[in-house]
N, C-alpha and C positions, 0 to 999 in steps of 0.2 A: 351716354348717360342721359336719362330723361329728366326734364324739369318738372319736379313734383309740386312746386309752389304755384304753378299756373301762371299764365301770361298776364293775368289781371294784376298781379303784385310784382311783376318782374323788376320795375324801376323804382320801387319804394326805398327810402333810406333805411339804414339799420335801425334807427330810433323808431321810425314808423312801424317797421316790421315787429320790433319788440312790443310796441304798444298794441298792435293788432293781435299778436299771439297771446298776450295777456288777456285782452278782451275776449278772444275766442275761448280761453280756458275758463272764463267765468260761468258758473252754474249756481243759481240761487240755492242757498242752504239755510233752512230754518235754524239749524243748530249754530251755524256761524253768526246768524243774525242775533240770536239770543246771547251769544258770547260777546258780540260787539255792544249789545245793549248793556251787558254787565260791565264791560270796560268803561262805558260812558257814564252809567248811572250808579254803579257800585264798585268803584275802583279798589276799595279795601278787600272786597271779595275776589275781584279779578286778580289781585296780587297773589292769591293762593292757587291760581290755576297753573297747571303744569307748563313747563317751557315749550313742549311740543304743541300744545293747544295754542299758545301765544304765537308761535311761528306759523301754524296753520291759519290762524286768524289774520296775521300780517299778509300772507299770500292771498287769502280771500279778499281782503280789503284792497290790495293792489290790483288784483284782477277786476274787481268791481269798479274801482276808480278809472281804470283803462276803458272799461265798457261804457261808463258814463261819458268819458271824454270823447268816445267815438259815437255817442248818441244812441246807444243801445238801451233796451229796456232791462232794468235791473230789479224790477219789482217782483213780488211773489207771483208765481203762476196762478192763473185762475183754473177752475175745474175743467174748462174746455181745453186748456193747454197741457193737462197732465196725461 
């Protein structure tokens, strides 16, 4: 059986691995950013959002927090990055 995780991460703890995988999953999303803004600035409107959208936002925010914790760029991409 081949080690698909690569030797670079072979000895990381399970907690570190989960954090890295969450950070790897993060992709900037304007839609999620607008939803997070609604949650922060207009909670009464956010309360009307579907449960699926809330779950999606929770995953997005967790992935973003992991990326921030690992020092990754979480800002909107510039035109050169698209």
